Structures are given as structure tokens and as C-alpha cells.
C-alpha positions in Angstrom: 0.0 0.0 0.0 1.7 3.2 -1.2 0.9 6.7 0.0 1.5 10.0 -1.8 1.9 12.6 1.1 1.7 16.3 0.4 2.7 18.8 3.1 1.7 22.5 2.5 2.3 25.6 4.5 4.8 26.5 7.2 7.6 24.6 9.0 5.3 24.0 12.0 3.0 22.2 9.6 6.0 20.2 8.3 6.6 18.9 11.8 3.0 17.7 11.9 3.5 16.0 8.5 6.7 14.2 9.7 4.9 12.9 12.8 2.0 11.6 10.6 4.5 10.0 8.2 6.1 8.3 11.2 2.8 6.9 12.4 1.9 5.6 8.9 5.3 4.1 8.5 5.0 2.1 11.7 1.7 0.7 10.4 3.4 -0.7 7.4 2.4 1.9 4.8 5.0 2.8 2.2 5.5 6.2 0.5 5.9 7.3 -3.1 6.8 10.7 -4.6 4.7 9.8 -7.7 1.0 10.2 -7.4 0.5 7.8 -10.3 1.9 5.0 -8.2 -0.1 5.8 -5.1 -3.0 3.9 -3.6 -3.9 6.8 -1.3 -3.2 10.5 -0.9 -2.8 12.5 2.3 -2.7 16.3 2.1 -1.7 18.3 5.2 -3.2 21.7 4.4 -2.7 25.4 5.3 -5.1 28.3 5.3 -3.1 31.1 7.0 -3.5 33.6 4.1 -5.4 33.6 0.8 -2.5 32.3 -1.3 -2.0 29.4 1.1 -5.7 28.7 1.1 -5.8 28.7 -2.7 -2.9 26.4 -2.9 -4.5 23.9 -0.5 -7.9 24.0 -2.3 -6.3 23.6 -5.7 -4.2 20.6 -4.5 -7.3 18.9 -3.0 -9.2 19.4 -6.3 -6.2 18.0 -8.3 -6.0 14.9 -6.1 -9.9 14.6 -6.1 -9.6 14.1 -9.9 -7.4 11.1 -9.3 -10.0 9.7 -6.9 -12.8 10.3 -9.3 -11.0 8.5 -12.1 -10.2 5.5 -9.9 -6.4 6.1 -9.9 -6.3 6.2 -6.1 -8.5 4.5 -3.5 -8.5 7.1 -0.7 -8.1 10.8 -0.2 -7.4 12.2 3.2 -7.3 16.0 4.0 -5.7 17.1 7.3 -4.6 20.3 9.0 -5.7 23.9 9.1 -8.0 23.9 6.0 -9.7 20.7 7.2 -10.2 22.2 10.6 -11.6 25.5 9.4 -13.7 24.4 6.4 -14.8 20.9 7.3 -18.5 21.4 6.2 -17.6 23.1 2.9 -15.1 20.4 1.9 -17.5 17.7 2.7 -20.2 19.4 0.7 -18.2 20.6 -2.3 -15.6 17.9 -2.7 -17.2 14.5 -2.1 -14.1 12.6 -3.3 -12.5 13.5 0.1 -12.9 10.4 2.3 -11.7 11.7 5.6 -10.9 15.0 7.3 -8.4 15.3 10.2 -8.4 18.5 12.3 -5.4 20.2 13.8 -5.9 18.5 17.2 -6.5 15.0 15.8 -3.4 14.3 13.8 -2.8 11.1 15.8 -5.9 9.7 14.1 -4.3 9.6 10.6 -3.7 5.8 10.5 -7.3 5.1 11.7 -8.7 7.6 9.2 -6.7 6.0 6.3 -7.8 2.5 7.2 -11.4 3.7 7.4 -11.2 5.4 4.0 -9.6 2.3 2.4 -12.6 0.2 3.7 -15.0 2.6 2.1 -16.0 4.7 5.1 -16.4 8.5 5.1 -15.2 10.0 8.4 -14.3 13.2 10.1 -11.7 13.3 13.0 -11.7 16.7 14.7 -11.4 16.2 18.4 -8.6 14.1 19.8 -5.3 14.5 21.7 -3.1 16.9 19.9 0.0 14.7 20.4 0.2 11.1 19.4 1.0 8.5 22.2 4.5 8.5 23.5 5.6 5.6 21.4 4.3 7.1 18.2 6.2 10.4 18.0 9.1 9.2 15.9 9.2 11.3 12.8 10.1 10.5 9.2 12.5 13.2 8.3 11.9 15.2 5.1 14.6 17.9 5.5 17.6 15.8 4.4 18.5 14.5 7.8 21.1 17.1 8.9 18.7 19.8 10.1 15.3 19.5 11.7 12.5 21.6 13.2 11.5 21.2 16.8 8.0 22.4 17.5 8.0 23.5 21.1 4.4 24.7 21.4 1.0 24.7 19.6 -1.6 27.4 19.2 -1.5 31.1 20.2 -3.1 33.4 22.8 -2.3 36.7 21.2 -5.4 37.1 19.0 -4.0 39.7 16.6 -6.9 41.1 14.7 -5.7 39.8 11.3 -4.8 36.3 12.3 -7.0 33.1 12.3 -4.4 30.8 13.9 -6.1 30.8 17.4 -9.3 29.7 15.8 -7.8 26.8 13.9 -5.0 25.9 16.3 -6.4 26.7 19.7 -4.8 28.3 22.7 -1.1 28.3 23.4 0.0 24.9 24.6 3.7 24.2 25.4 5.2 20.7 24.8 6.7 19.4 28.1 10.4 20.1 28.4 11.3 16.5 29.0 9.4 15.5 25.8 11.3 18.1 23.8 14.7 17.0 25.1 13.9 13.3 24.4 12.8 14.3 20.8 15.9 16.4 20.3 18.2 13.6 21.5 16.5 11.2 19.1 17.0 13.7 16.2 20.6 14.2 17.1 21.2 10.4 17.2 19.7 10.2 13.7 22.3 12.7 12.4 20.6 16.1 12.9 23.2 18.8 13.5 21.0 21.9 13.3 17.9 22.2 15.4 15.4 24.9 14.6 12.9 25.9 17.3 9.5 26.8 16.0 6.0 27.6 17.4 3.5 30.3 16.6 5.5 32.1 19.3 8.6 30.6 20.8 9.3 33.3 23.4 6.3 32.3 25.5 7.3 28.7 25.8 6.6 27.2 29.2 4.3 29.9 30.7 1.3 27.6 30.6 3.1 24.6 32.1 5.6 26.1 34.5 4.3 29.6 35.3 7.2 31.4 33.7 9.0 31.8 30.4 11.1 28.7 30.1 12.8 29.1 26.7 16.1 30.0 28.2 16.1 26.9 30.3 15.2 24.8 27.3 18.0 26.3 25.3 20.5 25.6 28.0 19.4 21.9 28.1 19.5 21.6 24.4 23.0 22.9 24.2 24.1 19.9 26.3 23.0 17.4 23.7 26.1 16.0 21.9 25.9 16.1 18.2 23.9 19.3 17.9 26.1 22.1 16.5 23.6 24.8 15.7 20.4 25.8 17.5 18.3 28.4 15.8 15.2 30.2 17.2 12.4 31.5 15.0 9.2 33.5 15.8 10.2 35.6 18.8 7.6 38.3 19.6 9.4 41.5 20.6 7.5 42.1 23.8 8.4 38.7 25.2 12.2 38.8 24.7 13.8 38.9 28.1 17.3 39.8 29.3 17.7 36.2 30.3 17.0 35.0 26.8 19.5 37.5 25.3 22.1 36.3 27.8 21.7 32.7 27.0 22.0 33.4 23.2 25.1 35.5 23.9 26.7 32.9 26.2 26.0 29.6 24.5 28.2 28.9 21.5 25.8 26.5 19.9 23.0 29.0 19.7 23.0 30.9 16.4 23.2 34.7 16.7 20.0 34.9 14.7 16.5 36.0 15.8 13.3 36.1 13.8 11.2 38.9 15.3 7.9 39.6 13.4 7.1 43.3 13.8 4.4 43.6 11.1 4.4 47.4 10.9 6.4 50.5 11.8 3.3 52.7 12.4 1.9 52.9 15.9 -1.6 53.5 14.5 -1.6 50.3 12.5 0.1 48.3 15.3 -2.7 49.3 17.6 -5.3 48.3 15.0 -3.5 45.0 14.5 -3.8 44.3 18.2 0.0 44.1 18.6 1.5 44.5 22.1 4.4 46.8 21.3 4.8 50.2 19.6 7.5 51.3 17.2 9.6 53.0 20.0 9.5 49.8 22.2 10.6 47.7 19.2 13.5 50.1 18.5 14.6 49.9 22.1 14.5 46.1 22.1 16.4 45.8 18.8 19.0 48.3 20.1 19.5 46.2 23.3 19.9 43.0 21.3 22.5 44.5 19.0 24.4 46.1 21.9 24.6 42.7 23.7 25.2 40.6 20.6 26.9 42.8 18.0 27.0 40.2 15.2 23.3 39.2 15.6 21.3 38.6 12.4 17.8 40.0 12.7 14.9 38.8 10.5 11.4 40.3 10.4 8.1 40.3 8.5 5.8 43.1 7.6 2.2 43.4 6.4 1.3 46.1 3.9 -2.2 47.4 3.2 -3.7 46.6 6.6 -7.2 48.2 6.8 -7.0 51.9 7.4 -3.3 52.1 6.5 -2.7 55.5 5.0 0.3 56.8 3.0 1.5 58.4 6.1 1.4 55.1 8.0 3.2 53.4 5.1 5.9 56.1 5.1 6.4 55.6 8.9 6.9 51.9 8.2 9.5 52.7 5.5 11.3 55.0 7.9 11.3 52.3 10.5 12.8 49.8 8.1 15.4 52.3 7.0 16.4 53.1 10.5 16.5 49.5 11.8 18.4 48.0 8.9 17.2 44.4 9.4 19.5 41.8 7.9 16.5 39.8 6.5 13.0 41.0 5.8 9.9 39.6 4.2 6.7 41.5 3.3 3.2 40.1 2.8 0.2 42.1 1.5 -2.7 42.0 3.9 -5.0 39.1 3.5 -8.6 39.5 4.8 -9.4 36.3 6.7 -13.1 35.7 7.5 -14.0 35.5 11.2 -11.2 37.9 12.1 -11.8 41.4 13.4 -9.7 43.0 10.7 -11.8 41.5 7.9 -14.8 43.6 8.8 -12.8 46.8 9.5 -13.7 49.9 7.4 -11.2 51.4 4.9 -10.0 48.2 3.3 -7.0 49.0 1.1 -7.2 48.1 -2.7 -5.0 45.2 -3.8 -2.9 47.4 -6.2 -2.0 49.8 -3.3 -1.1 46.9 -1.0 1.2 45.5 -3.8 2.8 48.9 -4.5 3.6 49.4 -0.9 5.0 45.9 -0.6 7.3 46.6 -3.6 8.5 49.9 -2.2 9.5 48.3 1.1 11.2 45.4 -0.7 13.2 47.8 -2.8 14.3 49.7 0.3 15.2 46.5 2.0 17.1 45.3 -1.1 19.6 48.2 -0.8 20.0 47.4 3.0 20.5 43.7 2.4 23.0 44.2 -0.4 25.0 46.5 1.9 24.9 44.0 4.7 26.1 41.3 2.4 29.0 43.5 1.2 30.1 44.1 4.8 30.5 40.3 5.3 33.5 40.2 2.9 36.6 39.2 4.8 34.8 37.5 7.7 35.7 34.0 8.7 32.6 31.8 9.3 31.8 28.3 10.2 29.2 27.2 7.6 26.9 24.2 7.0 27.2 22.5 3.6 23.8 22.0 1.9 25.0 20.2 -1.2 27.0 20.4 -4.4 26.2 22.7 -7.3 25.5 20.2 -10.1 26.7 22.3 -13.0 29.9 23.6 -11.3 32.6 21.2 -10.2 34.1 22.1 -6.8 31.3 24.5 -5.8 29.1 23.8 -2.9 26.0 25.5 -1.5 26.3 26.4 2.2 24.4 28.3 4.9 25.9 30.6 7.5 24.5 31.3 11.0 22.6 34.2 9.3 20.6 31.9 7.0 17.6 29.8 8.0 16.6 27.1 5.5 14.4 28.0 2.6 13.9 31.7 3.5 17.3 33.3 3.6 20.4 33.4 1.3 23.3 31.1 0.6 27.1 31.1 0.6 28.8 29.4 -2.3 32.0 27.6 -1.4 34.8 27.0 -3.8 37.0 24.0 -2.8 39.0 21.2 -4.2 37.7 18.9 -1.5 34.8 16.5 -1.5 32.2 17.7 1.0 28.9 16.1 2.2 25.6 17.7 3.1 25.7 18.5 6.8 29.4 19.0 6.9 30.6 22.1 8.8 33.6 23.9 7.4 35.5 27.2 8.0 35.4 29.6 5.1 36.5 33.2 4.4 33.9 35.3 2.6 35.4 36.6 -0.6 32.5 38.3 -2.3 28.8 39.0 -2.4 26.2 38.8 -5.2 23.0 40.5 -4.1 21.6 38.4 -1.2 24.2 35.6 -1.5 27.9 35.3 -0.6 30.9 33.5 -2.0 33.8 32.1 -0.1 36.8 29.8 0.0 37.8 27.2 2.5 40.0 28.9 5.1 42.9 26.5 4.8 42.9 26.8 1.0 42.9 30.6 0.8 
């Protein structure tokens, strides 16, 4: 029995997919990367913004055609879209055999068996985590880096975000479970561990009554085999002096923080329901850079939020210009039903949202290129991603400033044979827009 498994959306969703793949594997199911060979298809969906929703719907419709024509026997839809639009999917796409909500991922094997026997089912309410013995994941990231999801859900309730409705309240994974999972990943060859959650900085508050991310980081640093630990999704108002100190002190922790700020206008930040204003964010960023001078800061912004004026947009541009983030992504505002922002007056036309996004990205481009230029001459320990197929002796690598899939690369020239996951010392010799070039230090 072969399964074609499709994982859509964010890295947090990818962890869920790897856990489901692990459970299916232990039940004897095999996997294929060719839908024409598959007996069943499982799709782990996303619905965070319109583009993600469209991708999920189009993927389901494409796979439904395979079911309709008899090429596959079962079609399972899991994750955020299944949770949010259960009734609509059941009504409009009858080829879907089973729906699995975000808190019922541990039901995937049962759902698939039911579908293969001809039953139509819906699994929406169950334990969020599979039983202790069923948490071993099937790695999809190449084996040398992995994501560690430290919490589920969110309590912030930003006015534009649907995550609390589809993922529930903030729920930390117990520290001992995370350490056990991290050790298992390390023993399997993982060298870079990337901590993710809807918000990593609040880890532990619900379980231990205090922010426990610094303690978790200290414990993870003691695991032999791990060489890099990277932290994503840190809300600015929750970053503590203790967290900054741990990052500064522990050599394994990458000097890299992803801090989503969303806007540089206080008016818009207030309408978004954010907990900080521009001045507070500037103060936090200044403190981090003072304590960790070589820190790489990444952020995300939203353009065209309801009520955003040209003045608000200019304030955000000025904020970006002053802060000079190393990495920055911009999304146009996506009106999500059942969120307060969707019904706010003064919705901004799509063409204005896109123009503002382009203006910020052009501004950031100049900043990023200058940041890359300043890296020339630096000596860095980098992780090899793989060889460049068309160029002999050239390898793709990531520096501590580069998270997988979202940031840039460093291209290493060497006469040696290197493997994915190797760590090597390089000297940066040049920059090409967002990317760097370098040579092995002992060959320079």
C-alpha cells in the first residue's frame, strides 16, 4: 500500500506531517513521490492567508480528480483547512474520504484505514500529540537539520490572524518530551535544530508559570551532536534579558533572531492588536544589538492593513530604513473571514497593497546588499547543503545568518569532496546581491 503525502504551509505544519508520516510508516504503509503509483493521498493543508488557502484547495481538487478517475482508492485531508472548512469540503468535494483537524493528527492511520474500507469519516477532536511511542518522525529535510515544534496554538489574537481559531490556545510541549525528541533527532544525524512555534518566546508559561525558553535552550546545548540551535518567531514584547544572555553565552545558539514586527506605524500596530509600539521595538532591537553585535535579525511586515494611510506606510518605510534588518519579508494584507480586521472599514485596494510591498522590498534590497557586502573578509563556520550540479568544486552552504528555505546562501569553492551537513570554515570573498561566495580557510 503506497501513500503520496503532500505537506503544505509552514515549518510547523511540516513537523506535523513528519509525525504523521512516522505513524503511517509504523503501520506498514509505504510512500511514493509519484501520485500515479499511489493507492492513497494524504494532504496536510494550510489556510493562513489567501495564497495558502488557494494552494490547498487547488491541491485537493487536483487529487480529487485522481480519486474520481479511480487512480487512487482514498483521499485524506488534514490540517488547518480541514479544521476551518470541514463542512464546505464535505459538501463541495465528495471525493474526500476523511478530514483530520489540527488537534486530531494522531488519528491519521485510523482515518486512512477507514477510508480504504469505504467509510467517510471526520476526525476533529482528539489528543493533539500522538501517544509517547508514536512520536518518531520520518525526516523530510535531508537529515542534517530539523525543526523542533515547542508549542502549539496562540493566545495573542492579533486582529488579522486566524491561527487561534484553527490551532487553539497556546500549549507548550513538556520540556522532558522536547529533550527526548531532540536527542532522538541528534542520534539520527541532525546537526542543526530549529525551534518553532506560533510564538517561541512564551514557551513554558502555561506549564511552568514562567518563560522557560532560556532553560530549554541551556538543556538543548548539552546534547552531543547538535552544533547549531536556531530560534524562530520571537515576539518582541516577550524577549527577556535572560534569553538574550543565553543566546550570547552559549556557542551552539546561532546569533539569529526572527522577530515579526508587522508594521512601523503605531496607529496600525494598535489596529492589529499588537502588544508593542515602534519605539519599544526600536529599544529592544538596540538592546539585542548592543549585547550581541554580530546578531542577524529577520522580520516580517504586512502592507495594506485596513486603514493604512500613505503616512502610515511612510512611517513603516522610515522604521525599516532606521532598523536595517538583515533579513525582511513583506506580505500584502489578506482579509481572513472570522477575524476582526476583515470587517474593519477602509479596506485597502490590492494594487495599493502591492505597490507598498514593492516599495518596502526595494528599500530592504539596498539594505540587504550593503549588509552582504560588509561580510566580505569575515571568517565563518558554515553548513554544507550540497554540491552545485553544474559547477565542479562548488558547494552551497548556509551561514548562521541563514535559515533554510527563507534566507540566502554562501557558495564555497574548494578542491575537497564535501557532504551535506558538513561544517567547514570559510573566508567570505564576495557578495552577489543576497548571496555570498567564499573559500575554505585552509585553501585561501
